[in-house]
Backbone bond lengths (Angstrom), bond angles and torsions (degrees), N, CA, C in turn:
res aa  C-N    CA-C-N  psi(-1)  N-CA   C-N-CA  omega(-1)  CA-C   N-CA-C  phi
1 M - - - 1.464 - - 1.530 109.82 -
2 K 1.336 116.09 134.54 1.457 120.75 177.95 1.531 110.22 -91.21
3 T 1.331 114.66 150.90 1.455 121.02 174.52 1.517 108.02 -117.41
4 I 1.320 115.96 120.81 1.460 122.71 -175.97 1.524 108.56 -115.68
5 L 1.315 116.08 123.90 1.467 121.22 -179.01 1.531 109.57 -99.71
6 I 1.338 115.97 126.88 1.465 121.00 -176.72 1.533 109.71 -124.11
7 P 1.327 119.12 103.48 1.469 119.84 172.91 1.527 109.95 -69.82
8 T 1.309 116.24 145.86 1.460 119.71 177.86 1.519 110.73 -139.33
9 D 1.317 115.93 144.98 1.474 121.23 169.26 1.528 108.60 -115.10
10 F 1.332 115.81 15.88 1.462 125.16 178.51 1.534 112.87 70.42
11 S 1.332 116.61 16.73 1.465 120.64 176.28 1.512 109.65 -84.85
12 N 1.329 115.58 165.27 1.458 120.41 177.00 1.522 111.04 -64.70
13 N 1.337 116.66 -35.15 1.461 120.17 179.74 1.527 111.10 -64.57
14 A 1.318 116.22 -40.92 1.462 120.13 177.94 1.531 110.19 -64.25
15 Y 1.316 116.68 -39.18 1.466 119.59 179.25 1.526 110.87 -67.33
16 C 1.336 116.51 -38.49 1.470 119.90 177.78 1.529 110.92 -61.65
17 A 1.335 116.83 -37.33 1.465 120.44 177.29 1.526 110.49 -65.30
18 L 1.321 116.58 -41.87 1.464 120.88 176.55 1.526 110.77 -61.60
19 Y 1.315 116.34 -46.13 1.462 120.11 180.00 1.530 110.68 -62.62
20 Y 1.340 116.39 -41.93 1.466 120.46 178.50 1.533 109.93 -57.69
21 A 1.318 116.28 -45.13 1.464 120.66 -178.73 1.528 111.17 -62.44
22 T 1.327 117.04 -40.25 1.470 119.34 -179.95 1.526 111.28 -66.00
23 Q 1.326 117.14 -32.11 1.458 120.17 179.75 1.525 111.48 -79.66
24 L 1.348 116.35 -38.30 1.463 120.11 178.13 1.530 110.60 -60.33
25 F 1.335 115.70 -40.72 1.462 121.20 -178.08 1.537 111.18 -104.94
26 A 1.320 115.99 32.50 1.469 120.49 -173.79 1.522 113.04 -60.77
27 E 1.327 117.49 -32.77 1.466 120.83 -176.90 1.526 112.25 -96.43
28 E 1.319 117.23 4.47 1.462 121.84 -179.07 1.525 110.00 -104.32
29 K 1.321 116.39 144.66 1.453 119.68 170.26 1.528 108.35 -73.82
30 C 1.320 116.74 122.03 1.474 120.76 -173.09 1.526 111.30 -139.48
31 T 1.326 113.84 148.40 1.456 121.10 164.41 1.524 107.08 -109.21
32 F 1.321 116.79 122.93 1.457 122.00 177.37 1.534 108.40 -101.04
33 I 1.316 115.72 124.48 1.461 120.84 177.94 1.520 108.09 -105.00
34 I 1.309 116.86 112.48 1.458 122.88 179.11 1.524 107.78 -93.21
35 V 1.336 117.25 116.91 1.460 120.70 -174.86 1.526 110.71 -122.69
36 H 1.322 115.35 136.91 1.462 121.48 176.59 1.526 109.66 -126.76
37 S 1.321 115.90 130.19 1.468 121.41 175.17 1.525 109.73 -101.40
38 F 1.332 115.82 125.55 1.467 119.14 176.60 1.536 110.90 -111.02
39 E 1.324 115.54 28.90 1.466 120.79 -179.49 1.529 111.59 -55.71
40 N 1.344 117.26 -45.40 1.463 120.09 -177.76 1.517 111.50 -63.29
41 Q 1.322 117.31 -37.94 1.459 120.52 178.83 1.524 111.16 -66.04
42 V 1.330 116.29 -39.83 1.467 119.73 177.04 1.518 110.57 -60.79
43 T 1.337 116.07 -46.87 1.463 120.41 -179.21 1.517 111.46 -60.93
44 N 1.325 116.81 -45.28 1.463 120.77 -177.74 1.517 112.31 -66.44
45 L 1.322 116.94 -41.81 1.460 120.31 -176.35 1.521 112.46 -75.92
46 T 1.337 116.92 -44.95 1.459 119.30 -175.50 1.528 112.56 -69.99
47 S 1.320 117.03 -19.85 1.470 119.04 177.46 1.524 111.58 -74.06
48 R 1.346 116.82 -12.96 1.465 119.93 -176.53 1.532 113.07 -112.64
49 I 1.337 116.56 4.15 1.458 118.29 -176.99 1.519 110.34 -126.26
50 D 1.328 114.96 168.03 1.461 120.26 177.46 1.524 110.04 -66.65
51 I 1.334 115.60 146.53 1.460 120.44 -179.76 1.530 110.79 -56.60
52 G 1.312 115.86 -35.53 1.461 119.28 -177.90 1.512 113.61 -65.45
53 K 1.318 116.67 -21.82 1.459 120.44 -179.59 1.528 112.83 -93.56
54 T 1.330 117.19 -5.70 1.459 120.85 -174.06 1.525 112.08 -58.54
55 E 1.327 116.77 -46.63 1.458 120.41 -177.49 1.519 111.65 -59.99
56 A 1.323 116.08 -41.02 1.461 119.95 179.95 1.527 110.88 -65.72
57 V 1.333 116.00 -38.83 1.465 120.10 179.15 1.527 110.71 -64.91
58 V 1.336 116.48 -44.47 1.466 120.69 179.66 1.527 110.39 -63.25
59 D 1.337 117.04 -41.47 1.464 120.19 178.17 1.524 111.08 -60.48
60 E 1.345 115.69 -41.21 1.467 119.80 179.25 1.528 111.13 -65.10
61 L 1.340 115.93 -39.79 1.461 119.79 178.13 1.521 111.06 -64.21
62 Y 1.333 116.01 -43.00 1.467 119.96 176.57 1.530 110.24 -54.96
63 N 1.321 116.18 -50.32 1.460 120.23 -177.14 1.525 111.79 -61.47
64 T 1.332 115.86 -44.19 1.462 120.29 -178.98 1.525 111.20 -64.37
65 C 1.337 116.22 -46.61 1.465 120.35 -176.91 1.526 111.65 -70.35
66 E 1.323 117.10 -36.62 1.458 119.28 175.75 1.520 110.77 -63.46
67 S 1.328 116.19 -39.33 1.462 120.39 177.37 1.529 111.00 -64.03
68 N 1.345 116.71 -41.83 1.467 120.78 178.84 1.532 111.35 -65.62
69 C 1.339 116.31 -38.97 1.474 120.18 176.49 1.520 110.59 -62.42
70 D 1.324 116.43 -41.15 1.466 120.13 179.19 1.533 111.00 -63.35
71 E 1.332 116.40 -36.68 1.469 119.62 177.42 1.528 111.04 -62.79
72 V 1.342 115.66 -41.48 1.466 119.70 177.53 1.524 109.78 -62.60
73 K 1.327 116.81 -43.93 1.463 120.82 -179.89 1.524 111.14 -60.33
74 H 1.316 117.34 -46.68 1.463 120.10 -178.49 1.535 110.87 -65.13
75 K 1.311 116.98 -36.70 1.464 120.40 -179.75 1.530 110.86 -66.53
76 I 1.333 117.28 -44.63 1.467 119.22 -177.46 1.533 110.78 -69.10
77 I 1.327 117.37 -32.97 1.472 120.19 176.48 1.527 110.33 -63.81
78 L 1.342 116.47 -43.25 1.459 120.89 178.70 1.525 111.44 -66.72
79 D 1.341 116.35 -39.15 1.467 120.59 -175.57 1.525 113.11 -74.34
80 T 1.332 117.11 -25.94 1.467 119.36 -174.51 1.529 113.36 -109.56
81 N 1.320 118.04 -36.45 1.464 122.51 177.56 1.526 111.56 49.79
82 N 1.331 115.81 54.02 1.466 121.56 -176.98 1.522 108.78 -116.60
83 N 1.337 116.52 112.17 1.465 119.72 -176.66 1.527 113.00 -76.29
84 K 1.336 117.21 -2.00 1.465 120.58 174.20 1.522 111.93 -84.64
85 H 1.316 116.45 -9.65 1.460 121.24 -175.34 1.519 111.98 -112.02
86 C 1.325 115.40 139.89 1.468 120.79 171.16 1.531 108.36 -129.64
87 Y 1.329 115.62 164.58 1.460 119.84 -169.69 1.521 111.75 -135.62
88 K 1.334 114.48 144.04 1.455 122.65 169.49 1.523 107.62 -123.82
89 T 1.317 116.47 153.47 1.466 120.13 175.54 1.523 109.09 -127.78
90 I 1.326 115.50 142.34 1.458 121.31 -179.48 1.526 108.93 -139.25
91 A 1.312 116.84 127.25 1.460 122.84 170.45 1.521 107.25 -110.96
92 T 1.320 116.70 135.26 1.465 119.89 -174.12 1.514 111.72 -142.82
93 S 1.334 115.76 149.35 1.470 121.16 174.86 1.520 111.58 -92.07
94 L 1.347 117.14 -2.13 1.459 120.07 174.59 1.523 110.00 -70.26
95 S 1.329 116.79 159.89 1.456 119.45 172.78 1.521 108.58 -62.90
96 L 1.316 116.46 154.41 1.459 119.76 -175.93 1.525 111.70 -60.22
97 S 1.334 117.12 -45.56 1.472 119.27 -177.83 1.523 111.10 -64.44
98 R 1.335 117.40 -40.95 1.466 119.95 179.36 1.524 110.96 -66.23
99 A 1.336 115.88 -42.19 1.457 119.80 179.55 1.527 111.00 -62.24
100 I 1.322 116.35 -42.59 1.467 119.90 -178.98 1.517 110.83 -64.99
101 N 1.323 117.32 -45.62 1.470 119.74 -179.55 1.525 111.71 -63.39
102 K 1.335 117.96 -36.83 1.462 120.65 176.51 1.527 110.93 -66.74
103 L 1.337 116.61 -41.41 1.457 120.28 -179.46 1.520 111.67 -69.89
104 I 1.327 117.05 -33.53 1.469 120.19 176.65 1.526 110.02 -56.67
105 A 1.334 115.45 -44.26 1.466 119.63 -179.36 1.531 111.79 -74.03
106 K 1.316 116.54 -43.98 1.464 120.72 -174.24 1.525 112.24 -71.03
107 E 1.331 116.83 -41.94 1.471 121.37 -172.21 1.522 112.97 -100.73
108 Q 1.338 117.46 3.57 1.472 121.43 -178.53 1.531 111.35 52.01
109 V 1.319 113.96 55.91 1.460 122.20 -176.82 1.534 110.49 -68.43
110 D 1.338 116.29 140.96 1.462 122.00 177.55 1.525 112.34 -96.99
111 F 1.332 116.95 -40.07 1.462 122.25 -179.81 1.523 109.26 -140.28
112 V 1.348 115.34 146.63 1.461 121.94 166.45 1.522 106.17 -110.22
113 V 1.328 117.12 130.10 1.466 121.32 -178.75 1.528 108.22 -122.59
114 M 1.343 115.80 126.24 1.460 120.68 -178.86 1.518 110.75 -132.14
115 G 1.339 115.73 149.61 1.452 120.50 168.46 1.513 109.33 -73.26
116 S 1.327 116.03 154.71 1.459 119.72 -175.10 1.517 112.86 -81.67
117 K 1.317 117.08 -5.14 1.463 118.65 -178.21 1.517 109.58 -156.98
118 G 1.312 115.99 133.41 1.452 120.22 -178.22 1.511 113.55 -94.47
119 S 1.315 115.59 -171.87 1.461 120.69 -173.93 1.520 112.82 -69.75
120 T 1.341 117.81 -21.85 1.461 120.11 -176.12 1.523 112.78 -100.00
121 G 1.353 117.78 2.74 1.456 120.65 -175.90 1.511 112.17 -68.95
122 A 1.337 117.00 137.58 1.450 121.59 174.22 1.523 109.35 -72.87
123 S 1.318 116.54 158.20 1.463 120.22 -174.02 1.521 112.99 -64.20
124 D 1.336 117.89 -22.55 1.463 119.32 -178.15 1.523 112.30 -96.73
125 I 1.315 117.45 6.15 1.466 121.19 177.06 1.520 107.89 -109.93
126 L 1.320 116.33 113.14 1.458 119.88 -172.35 1.517 113.29 -87.70
127 V 1.319 117.42 -18.97 1.462 120.55 175.14 1.518 107.32 -125.92
128 G 1.329 116.97 124.52 1.443 120.26 -178.09 1.520 112.62 -67.32
129 S 1.321 115.82 161.41 1.465 120.21 -178.00 1.519 111.73 -62.05
130 N 1.343 117.10 -33.58 1.466 119.02 178.37 1.520 111.43 -64.37
131 T 1.339 116.77 -39.24 1.462 119.70 -179.53 1.520 110.87 -66.57
132 L 1.326 117.29 -43.31 1.458 120.32 177.87 1.524 110.96 -63.42
133 A 1.325 116.53 -36.87 1.464 119.59 176.84 1.519 110.61 -63.80
134 M 1.325 116.46 -37.84 1.459 119.61 178.98 1.527 111.50 -66.30
135 I 1.341 116.98 -39.35 1.458 119.90 177.70 1.524 109.97 -59.07
136 R 1.317 116.83 -38.84 1.468 120.71 -178.94 1.519 112.21 -78.88
137 K 1.330 117.81 -35.20 1.458 119.82 -165.43 1.522 115.72 -109.71
138 I 1.315 118.09 -17.26 1.459 118.49 -177.30 1.524 109.47 -63.16
139 K 1.319 116.47 143.01 1.461 120.85 -174.90 1.527 110.70 -123.33
140 K 1.323 114.95 127.52 1.464 123.40 165.16 1.523 116.38 76.23
141 K 1.332 118.70 -7.30 1.459 118.97 -179.15 1.526 111.13 -133.08
142 P 1.338 117.31 152.33 1.464 120.17 -177.02 1.523 112.54 -73.16
143 L 1.320 114.21 148.26 1.463 121.72 177.32 1.521 107.96 -115.02
144 L 1.324 117.02 124.72 1.452 122.48 176.48 1.521 108.22 -106.08
145 V 1.340 116.28 114.69 1.462 122.56 -178.78 1.521 108.49 -97.82
146 V 1.330 116.09 122.56 1.463 121.80 -178.16 1.524 108.69 -104.02
147 P 1.341 118.73 127.30 1.469 120.72 -178.29 1.511 112.69 -59.31
148 Q 1.316 114.15 161.90 1.458 121.49 -176.96 1.524 111.51 -56.66
149 E 1.341 115.16 124.76 1.465 123.05 175.97 1.535 111.64 48.28
150 F 1.326 115.15 45.81 1.461 121.67 -177.39 1.521 109.99 -82.68
151 D 1.331 116.47 126.42 1.463 120.75 177.79 1.525 109.60 -80.67
152 F 1.304 116.28 134.83 1.464 119.31 -179.45 1.519 110.85 -67.95
153 K 1.335 114.11 137.07 1.460 120.97 166.98 1.510 106.90 -142.19
154 P 1.321 117.52 147.16 1.472 119.95 -177.86 1.526 111.38 -55.70
155 I 1.337 115.89 141.07 1.459 121.06 179.08 1.533 108.87 -78.96
156 K 1.313 115.56 120.72 1.462 121.45 178.99 1.526 112.46 -113.07
157 K 1.353 116.18 -22.98 1.465 119.80 -179.64 1.526 109.46 -138.69
158 I 1.320 116.39 127.83 1.462 123.05 179.05 1.525 108.41 -118.92
159 A 1.329 116.00 135.98 1.468 120.98 174.32 1.521 109.36 -117.29
160 F 1.319 115.50 137.10 1.465 121.83 175.08 1.523 107.65 -118.78
161 A 1.332 117.35 114.78 1.463 122.33 -177.20 1.526 109.93 -95.77
162 T 1.329 115.91 131.51 1.463 119.79 -177.81 1.524 110.16 -154.30
163 G 1.324 115.02 161.95 1.455 120.72 178.84 1.512 114.19 -107.97
164 F 1.348 117.07 -1.34 1.475 122.52 -178.63 1.532 112.05 58.03
165 K 1.335 117.88 27.69 1.459 119.54 -174.93 1.523 113.22 -89.55
166 R 1.311 116.96 -8.21 1.457 119.99 -178.94 1.522 109.36 -148.29
167 A 1.325 115.26 163.70 1.463 120.30 176.86 1.522 110.12 -73.33
168 Y 1.315 116.00 156.62 1.462 122.39 -178.81 1.531 108.92 -113.09
169 T 1.316 115.75 163.50 1.458 120.18 173.35 1.529 108.83 -123.95
170 K 1.321 115.48 154.85 1.460 120.11 -179.92 1.518 111.29 -62.06
171 N 1.341 116.51 -38.67 1.460 119.88 -179.04 1.525 111.92 -65.08
172 E 1.329 116.85 -36.59 1.464 120.01 178.30 1.529 110.98 -62.84
173 L 1.319 115.78 -39.29 1.460 121.28 -174.06 1.525 113.39 -89.28
174 Q 1.334 117.98 -8.34 1.462 121.05 -174.94 1.529 113.48 -57.79
175 P 1.357 119.82 -41.12 1.475 118.60 177.75 1.523 112.63 -58.52
176 L 1.324 116.18 -39.43 1.470 120.67 177.57 1.520 110.93 -64.58
177 L 1.322 116.77 -43.51 1.467 120.72 178.32 1.527 111.47 -65.76
178 D 1.328 116.42 -35.87 1.466 119.92 178.06 1.524 111.14 -61.40
179 I 1.326 116.43 -47.00 1.463 119.93 -178.58 1.527 110.33 -69.19
180 S 1.328 117.02 -37.50 1.457 120.59 175.94 1.528 110.56 -60.39
181 S 1.323 116.13 -40.92 1.461 120.89 -177.79 1.530 111.82 -68.57
182 I 1.330 117.03 -48.65 1.472 118.66 -177.09 1.525 111.90 -70.72
183 S 1.347 116.14 -23.34 1.467 120.20 178.24 1.522 112.11 -91.15
184 N 1.350 115.23 -10.06 1.469 121.15 -179.07 1.523 110.89 54.72
185 T 1.322 115.68 49.14 1.457 120.81 -179.48 1.521 110.58 -137.15
186 G 1.326 116.41 153.81 1.452 121.44 179.63 1.525 112.63 -81.55
187 I 1.325 115.23 176.56 1.459 121.79 -177.15 1.526 109.41 -119.42
188 K 1.322 115.94 124.01 1.463 121.27 175.40 1.530 107.99 -92.69
189 V 1.303 117.64 112.71 1.463 122.13 178.02 1.522 107.77 -84.72
190 I 1.336 117.29 121.01 1.456 120.35 -177.61 1.524 110.35 -117.02
191 H 1.313 113.95 138.94 1.466 121.27 -178.56 1.524 108.59 -141.77
192 V 1.328 116.28 127.74 1.465 121.26 176.50 1.523 107.51 -88.01
193 H 1.329 116.95 112.34 1.463 119.33 -174.62 1.531 110.34 -99.42
194 K 1.321 114.83 123.11 1.459 121.48 175.56 1.528 110.61 -86.75
195 N 1.325 115.71 -24.91 1.465 121.22 179.22 1.522 109.45 -111.35
196 K 1.328 116.63 158.39 1.458 120.65 -176.95 1.527 111.92 -70.98
197 K 1.324 116.17 -27.31 1.459 119.69 -177.44 1.525 110.55 -126.90
198 K 1.324 115.86 150.38 1.455 120.61 172.31 1.525 108.94 -72.56
199 S 1.309 115.49 150.72 1.459 119.60 171.73 1.526 108.60 -74.88
200 D 1.330 116.31 169.51 1.468 119.78 177.59 1.527 110.60 -58.92
201 L 1.336 116.24 -40.02 1.466 120.55 179.24 1.520 110.36 -63.98
202 Q 1.320 117.32 -44.60 1.460 120.72 179.84 1.532 111.55 -63.09
203 R 1.316 116.63 -40.47 1.466 119.82 178.56 1.526 111.24 -62.89
204 A 1.331 115.88 -42.60 1.469 119.83 179.25 1.521 110.73 -64.25
205 N 1.334 116.37 -45.17 1.456 119.94 -179.47 1.529 111.63 -67.97
206 S 1.332 116.53 -35.61 1.464 120.69 177.42 1.524 110.67 -63.62
207 H 1.316 116.12 -44.08 1.463 120.55 179.08 1.529 110.62 -61.80
208 Q 1.334 115.60 -43.84 1.462 120.06 179.40 1.526 110.91 -63.56
209 L 1.341 116.81 -43.00 1.460 121.47 -179.26 1.525 110.94 -59.91
210 F 1.326 117.24 -45.92 1.456 119.66 -177.16 1.526 111.65 -67.30
211 K 1.312 117.63 -29.60 1.462 119.57 174.56 1.525 110.71 -68.53
212 L 1.336 116.58 -42.42 1.461 120.40 -179.75 1.527 112.09 -67.34
213 L 1.345 116.28 -31.09 1.464 120.89 -178.65 1.521 112.62 -93.87
214 E 1.304 116.63 13.34 1.468 120.96 -172.38 1.521 112.95 -53.35
215 K 1.331 117.13 -40.47 1.463 120.27 -178.85 1.524 111.71 -68.33
216 G 1.335 116.66 -20.11 1.460 120.53 178.35 1.518 113.46 -91.72
217 N 1.353 116.86 11.98 1.463 122.18 177.67 1.533 111.12 46.38
218 P 1.334 118.51 59.84 1.466 121.06 -173.44 1.526 113.11 -69.35
219 K 1.328 114.84 145.02 1.464 122.38 175.69 1.524 108.56 -123.75
220 N 1.334 115.71 136.59 1.462 121.20 -176.63 1.525 110.46 -86.13
221 N 1.336 117.16 131.88 1.457 122.56 177.75 1.523 109.11 -133.69
222 W 1.318 116.43 103.64 1.461 120.85 176.60 1.521 108.48 -89.29
223 L 1.324 115.97 128.63 1.460 120.92 -179.66 1.521 109.36 -105.51
224 P 1.322 118.38 136.56 1.465 120.09 -179.86 1.516 111.29 -62.13
225 G 1.329 115.69 141.53 1.461 121.05 -173.55 1.502 115.15 -98.38
226 E 1.350 117.29 20.98 1.458 118.78 179.58 1.533 111.67 -70.09
227 T 1.326 117.08 -27.89 1.460 121.20 179.60 1.527 109.84 -101.20
228 D 1.339 116.11 175.84 1.460 120.32 176.58 1.525 109.71 -62.67
229 T 1.342 114.92 152.65 1.462 120.12 179.21 1.523 111.16 -55.92
230 Y 1.326 116.49 -45.26 1.459 120.90 -179.14 1.524 111.20 -60.09
231 D 1.336 116.73 -46.54 1.465 120.33 -178.93 1.523 111.13 -63.24
232 A 1.327 116.69 -41.28 1.469 120.31 -179.53 1.522 110.87 -63.06
233 I 1.335 116.20 -43.63 1.471 119.79 -178.33 1.517 111.40 -67.40
234 T 1.332 116.91 -48.83 1.469 119.62 -176.83 1.527 111.76 -65.60
235 S 1.327 117.39 -34.14 1.470 120.00 176.44 1.523 110.29 -63.97
236 F 1.337 116.06 -41.66 1.460 120.59 178.02 1.528 110.65 -63.44
237 L 1.330 117.26 -43.36 1.458 120.89 -178.91 1.517 111.27 -59.39
238 K 1.336 116.21 -42.45 1.466 119.95 -179.32 1.523 111.50 -71.32
239 K 1.329 116.63 -44.78 1.461 120.72 -177.89 1.525 111.53 -61.87
240 E 1.331 116.20 -43.14 1.463 120.74 -176.40 1.529 113.28 -89.42
241 Q 1.339 116.69 -1.88 1.465 122.31 -179.23 1.538 111.31 53.78
242 I 1.333 113.66 52.84 1.465 121.03 -179.93 1.525 109.72 -70.50
243 D 1.316 116.11 140.55 1.469 121.49 -178.12 1.525 113.30 -99.06
244 L 1.345 117.55 -19.44 1.463 121.31 -179.41 1.525 108.50 -151.53
245 L 1.333 116.36 130.68 1.466 121.61 174.25 1.520 108.72 -107.55
246 A 1.331 116.78 133.82 1.468 121.50 177.83 1.519 109.90 -123.16
247 M 1.319 116.04 144.18 1.456 122.57 174.92 1.524 108.20 -147.41
248 I 1.327 115.65 157.45 1.466 121.01 171.21 1.516 107.50 -95.56
249 Y 1.329 115.85 134.61 1.464 121.34 -178.41 1.517 109.83 -89.31
250 Y 1.327 115.14 113.54 1.460 120.60 177.98 1.525 109.10 -98.86
251 K 1.319 116.88 121.61 1.454 120.52 -177.58 1.527 112.24 -75.56
252 H 1.310 116.97 -28.84 1.463 120.24 -174.08 1.522 109.29 -112.32
253 N 1.343 115.74 109.01 1.456 117.82 -174.93 1.519 112.83 -71.99
254 A 1.335 117.74 -5.09 1.458 119.16 172.46 1.528 110.17 -70.59
255 I 1.335 116.30 -26.55 1.461 120.59 179.51 1.523 110.06 -74.71
256 V 1.306 116.77 -45.26 1.466 119.71 178.93 1.521 108.21 -146.59
257 R 1.310 116.91 118.70 1.461 121.70 -174.30 1.525 112.40 -88.78
258 L 1.327 115.92 -24.26 1.454 117.99 -174.27 1.521 112.03 -62.79
259 F 1.347 117.12 -44.41 1.449 120.70 -179.24 1.526 109.72 -117.05
260 R 1.302 115.59 66.46 1.457 120.27 179.79 1.526 109.51 -75.40
261 E 1.323 115.87 174.44 1.469 120.91 -174.47 1.520 111.65 -54.23
262 A 1.328 118.00 -44.34 1.463 120.74 -177.33 1.527 111.00 -60.43
263 T 1.331 116.72 -39.61 1.460 120.33 -179.72 1.521 110.74 -66.24
264 V 1.318 116.80 -42.65 1.464 120.42 177.72 1.519 110.14 -58.23
265 K 1.332 117.17 -45.98 1.456 120.44 -178.30 1.522 111.55 -67.16
266 D 1.341 117.36 -39.14 1.462 120.21 178.37 1.520 110.88 -61.44
267 I 1.323 116.38 -45.88 1.459 119.37 -178.70 1.523 110.48 -67.25
268 A 1.323 117.26 -35.47 1.465 120.59 175.90 1.527 110.80 -62.07
269 K 1.329 116.68 -32.41 1.459 120.01 -179.92 1.524 112.62 -73.87
270 Y 1.315 117.12 -39.05 1.448 119.10 -163.12 1.527 116.22 -112.91
271 T 1.313 119.12 -6.46 1.457 118.23 174.31 1.520 109.13 -80.53
272 G 1.319 115.93 139.64 1.458 119.65 -177.46 1.509 112.89 -95.35
273 I 1.335 116.50 21.16 1.463 121.40 179.40 1.521 108.75 -127.99
274 P 1.326 118.18 161.77 1.466 120.39 175.82 1.527 111.58 -56.09
275 F 1.317 114.80 144.05 1.465 122.48 -172.03 1.522 108.78 -128.49
276 L 1.331 117.10 114.68 1.462 122.90 -178.89 1.528 109.24 -96.24
277 I 1.321 116.23 118.55 1.469 122.12 -179.43 1.526 107.79 -110.33
278 M 1.317 115.46 115.35 1.462 120.40 -177.18 1.516 109.83 -104.62
279 P 1.338 118.11 134.02 1.464 119.95 -178.75 1.509 112.48 -78.26
280 T 1.315 116.58 151.83 1.452 119.75 169.79 1.521 108.30 -71.83
281 L 1.299 116.04 146.43 1.473 120.94 -178.80 1.515 110.48 -121.71
282 D 1.338 116.38 50.88 1.464 121.55 179.14 1.519 110.47 -68.15
């Protein structure tokens, strides 16, 4: 059984991400944990009231947020009617990133799924601040970012973007293989090449990667490096009608410069398809 963690701020975008996750894993036995952090509300309210009233305010927030989480749970059960799925709800005063990392360890979470924009996002910000914080702070588990109000459609084409600059591990790639397996689709490995030939290190890492992805029937796609990395990748995604983009998140750009943190965040902002970010497991 898989455990899928879904943060919510009770926005329509957050609900769309939850719905997407239920459809992606429709044939899998899953527990979905719907979690809401009201840390910001606690901070805002308690700064304006007497210390003696703080506990009562927090208790009221707990009750309200737990009730709202239950409403989300009942709605998704009605909308999906899938007896393979069960749901838990959690309201917490911890920060969202701290709550998620604690739940990852406690509940043995397999995936975190978030909408790309929350209820407070401005129209020109395509990824909410919470999502960007998760890209930076999530530990040990993959994050699946679902675009704003994205309608679910079966995944038929998956792209995995990499620079072949380091060795891979099976555990790092397992989330990608899991989605490839349940979607019954192959994996297009894409690499933006600035040089005509791979280095010896890149060739070794490429060979290792294709062995690890063997069950996903990987196909090699070298993209010309005359344009920016972002432009090359997004052009490929549109041309090939890719349904899911996956990348490994490298925290230290000294290890791999091609897909540094800024590039990961840029692509998370501007791709119009779900984006799977897998952590390094060094």
